[in-house]
N, C-alpha and C positions, 0 to 999 in steps of 0.2 A: 717769610724773610725776618731776620733778626736785625733790629736796628739799634744803634747806640748814638745818642747825641749828648755832647758834653762841653763843658768848659772847665778848665782846671789851671793849676799853678804853671803848667808848661806853656799854656797859650795866652795867659792873661795876668797882669798884675792885680792887686787886691781891688783897685778901683773899678777896673773893667770886670773883674769877676762879680763884684757886687751888682752891677747893672746887668750883666749877662745872666746871672743866676735868676733873677727876677723875670727877665725875658724869656727865659727857657720855659716857664709855665705857660706862656702864650703860645710858644712854638708846639709845645706839647698838645695844647688845646686845638690848634690848627690842624695838626696831624690826625688827631682823634676824630675831628669832625670830617675831614676829607678822605681818610683811608680806613680800611677794615683793621682796627686795632684789636687783636684778640687777647693779648696780655701786656702787661707793663709793670715796671718796678722803677722806683726812683732812689738815688743815693745823694745825700747832701752832706758834706763835711766842711771843715773850716776851709779848705783849698780846692773844693771841687764840688761840681753839681752835674749829675748824670741822670739820663733817663734811658731805660732798656726797653724795647718794645718788641712783640711779635706781631707781625702784619700778615694778613692774608695775601692772596695773589693780587699784586699791583707792581707798578713801576714808579720808583721815585728817584731814579738816577739823575734827573734834572733838577732836583730839589736842592737849594743851597740856602743856608741860613748864615748871614754874617756872624762872626765871633764864636761860631760853634765848630767843633770837630764832629764830623758825621761818619761813621763806619757802619758796615753792614756784615752779616753772617759770619765768616771765619775771622775777620779782622775785629769785629765787634766782641766775639767770644774770647779771642786771644788776649784783648785789651783786658777784659774782666779777670781772666786768669792771672795776668801780670799784676793787676791791681791787688787782687787777693794775696798775692806772693809778696807785696811790698815793694815791687819793682817800679811802680808807677807814683809812689809816694814821694812828697818833697823830702822827707827824711827817709832814705831808702832802708827798707827792712823793718819799719816800724809796725807794731803788732795791732794798732788801734783799728786799722782799716778792715782786718779780719773780722772783728767784733761788729763793725758797722755793716758789712756785707751780711753777716748773719742776721743781724736786726732787720734789715731791709727785706731779706727773704722771708722771715717769720711775719713781718708786718704785712707783706704782699699776699702771703697765703691767707692770712686772718681776714683781709679785706677783699679776698677773692679775685685780685687782678694779677696774682702770680699763680699760674697753672702749670700744666704738665712740662711745657717746653721750658719756661723760665725757671720753674722749680728744678728741673734736671740740670740746667746751666748753672744755677746759683749753688746747688748743692755740690756740683763738681768744682766750683770755685772755691768753697770753703774747704773741701778735701785738698785741693791743690795748694791752698795757703798753708794748711797744716803739714803737708808732705814737705814742702819747701823748708819750712822752719825746722822740720825734723831732719831732713837729709843734709841741710847747709847751715852755716853759721851766720846767715844774712842778718839775723836779728840779735846775734850775741853782742851785748854791750852796745846796742845801737841807740841812738838818742830817740826820743819822742818829741813831739811839737812842744810838749810841756818843758822837758828838760833843755831844749833849744831855746825856749823863752828865758828860762833861768840864765842860760849862758849869755844871753844877749845882755841881761842886767848886769851880770858879772864883768862884761866887757867895759863898763863904766865904772862900777864901784871897785872892780879888782877882786873884791871878796865880799860876800854878803853876811860874813860873821858879824854879830852884833848890830845887824840892820833890822828895821821894822818893815815887813812886807804885808801888803793888803792884797788878797786874792778876791776878785769879784767874779762869782759864778762857781757853783760846786757840782757842775755836771761833769762829764767825761774829761774834758780838757782841763777844767779847774782841777779836777783830781790828779791829772798827770802833773800839773804844775806842782801841786802840793807834795806829790811823792818825790819830786825832784828837789824840793826845798827841804825835805825831812831831814837830811843830813848836813845842813849848812849852819848849824849852830846859831840860828837867828835869834836876835834879841826878843823879838815878837812876831807872830803871825796871826793875822786877823782874817776870817773868812765872811764875806757877804754874799748872800743869796736870797732870791725872792721867796723861795721856800726855806723858812728858817730852820726847820728841822734838819734839812739836808746840811745846811751850813754847820749846825751844832754837831752832827754826826762826823763831818769832815775835819772840823776843828779838833774834836776829841782825839781823833787818830793822830793828829800832828802836835798835840799838846798846846794847841793855841786856842784862841777864843772866837766865838761866832758873834755877828751883829745883825741886827735888822737892816733892811735897806734904807729905812728912814734915818739910820745913824752913819750913812756912808760919808756924809760931809766931814763929820768929826774924825772919822777913820783916815780920810785922805789927808787932812791937815797934819797928821802926826806920822805919815807913813814916808819911807825912804824909796820904796819900789811898790808900784801898784801893777798887777798883772790882771787882765780882764778877759774873761772868756764866757760871755753869756750867749744866750740864744736871742737876744732882744733884736727886733727888727729895725730899731733906730738907735743912734748913739745914746748912751746913758751918761757919759761924761762929756759936756760940752765945754767950749772955750769959756763962756760966761760963768759957768758953775765952777770950774777949776780956778778961775780968776778971783772969784768971790770968796771961796772957801779955803784955798791953800795960801799961807803967809808967803810973802816974797822972798824971805830968807830961807824957805824950804824949797820953793817952786824951782829954783835954779838948780838945786841938787837932786831933783826928783827924777826918777827913771819910771817911764810908763811902757809896758809891752801889751799890745793889743793883738791877741790871737783870735779874735772873734771874726765871723764872716756872716752877716754884714758887721762892720766895725763897731765897736763899742765907744770909741774915743774919737772925737772931732780931729781931723787932720791938722786944723790951725791951731790946736793946743800947743803944738811945738813953738809957736810964736811967743809963748809965754816964758820960754827958756826951758821948758821940760824936755828931757832927752826922750823922744817918743819913737818906739819901734812898733812895727805891725808885721804881718805875714810875710811881706816882700822882704823884709830884712833877714829872714831866716834863710834865704837862698844861699848865702856864703857858707853858713854852717852846713847846710845841706850838701853843698858841693864837696865839702872836706869829708863828710860822712860817706858820700857815694864813692869817693876815690879809695877810701879805706876798705870798701867792700866790692871791689871790681870783680875779683875772682868768685866770690860767693854769688854775685849777681849773675855771672856767666853760667854757673851751675844751675841757678835757679831758672834761667831762660831755657836750658835744656829740658828741665822738668816740664816746663809749661808747654814746650812743643810737643813733647811725648804725650801729655795729658790731653792736649788739644785734639790729638788723633783720636784718643779714646772717647772723648765727649761727642766728637763728630759721629762716631760710630753709634754711640748711644742714641743719639737724636735720630739717626737713621732707623734704629730698631723701633723708635716710637711709632713710625709710620705703619708698621705691621703689628703693633701691639693689640689694636682692636680684633685682628684676625686670630692672633695666638690667643688671646683671652677667650675668644668665642669658641675655639678648639678645646681649650682646657675646661671651660665650664661644661659644655656639651658632653665631652668625654667623661668627665667627673660624675655628672647627673646620671649617665648610663651606667657607669661602673657601680654607683651606689645602689641603683635600682636592681641591677642584675645580681649583686652581691646579696642584697637582702633576700632575693628570690631563692638563691643557692642555700642560704642559711636555713630558710623554712624548708627546703627539700632534704637537707642533710640532717636536719633534726638536732639532737644534743651534740654539740661540738666539743664538749668536755673542755671548755676554756680555749680551744684552739681557733676561735673566730679571728684573732688578730693575725694568725698566719695567712689566713684566706684573704683578709683585707689587704695586707701587705702585698701579697701575691698579685692580686688584682690592680693595685696601684703600680707595681713594677711593670705589669704588661702594658698599661696605658703609657707609662713613661717611655718604654722601649719602642712602642709603636709610633709615637709622635715625636720622639727625640730628633730624627733626622728632618722630619717635616718642618719642625720649628726652626732648626739649625739653618736649614736651606731657605727658609723664609726671611731669616735675619741677613744671610748673605746676599740674597736678592735686593733687600733694602739697601745694604751697604754698596752694591754695584749699580743702584739705580735701574733695576731690571723690572720696569714698570708691567710688562706683559706677564712676567711670573706672578707678581703681586695681584694683578687684576684676576688671573686665573685662580689663584688661591682664594681670593675674596669671593669669587663666583662659587667655587667648590664648598668652602667652608662656612659660608654665611647663608647659603640657601638651605632651607629646611625641607625634609629631614635629610642630613647627609651622613648619618650613622644608622 
């Protein structure tokens, strides 16, 4: 069984998502202890937390977890393909999710928790995401979370020209913000990051300056706009900190955009007069973006449905792959042994060994072509009796 448990922007606001994201780890541990979890992968972004699992034979139909969407098998896989295509993103068509899925798959393989089934599913998801972006215009001119954050700041200031902007966090989200700001003719752009070298690198790309985290107070006191996107588990900009470091004549004009999850900026900071936005405020921008891409989204959904059929077929083939592998390995070993015997009997081949080698390969391929094809079809059609018969025939030694 393939299981997906998630919380995202569709079912939760930022406050609920923060709490549920933390709770999701407990849910995972519960399932891992109670059920036969064979594989798993986790995806965490600013507006979603998801876990994919492959479970052995069990029944979880009666299990429910408040605050989470739970889907299995076809529905779980379809969701992932939609996700990689940008159809499930808050900003429809955004490209960042595809990279995040790639990263999750590579990390899972490295850690040994992403094996044959999830690897097949996630590689297909990456492929589908690439196909959708190639065959449709779903991401053409689309916003990113970073550019939407900039748009929120512009909704207050009207124009960011000649404004001073402080970016806190030089990771992927911070970089997206920076790219969106690059053409705004800013008076100054300052990047703060716990890893100072990364801040320097990003600031150099933008023609701005980098500061150490211990200089954050000074930078805030001089900023018109603060956009924060760190991976901190706790708020880094509190009510008391901002009250202490930002002058009253600046604080009432300041715009802060928090696109981190968990949030970087305490909610009650807005009581100081700061115009504070968070991920929830991106929804209006996201809706406008979605309406502009309805036709492209429809085309993308058609691609997803077709690719889901191919994915299901591939997973069925995995059921008989051990039998097929055994056939190929055994046949190849016999072919090599018999070919070597033939070479010795024939003596000097005058350089024609390759011809004989290719001939024996072709014979083996032709002999087992229909066998392997029929085995795959049996898997696709759930013909368990055929698979069991093949398993008995081709895994019992010697069969050739």
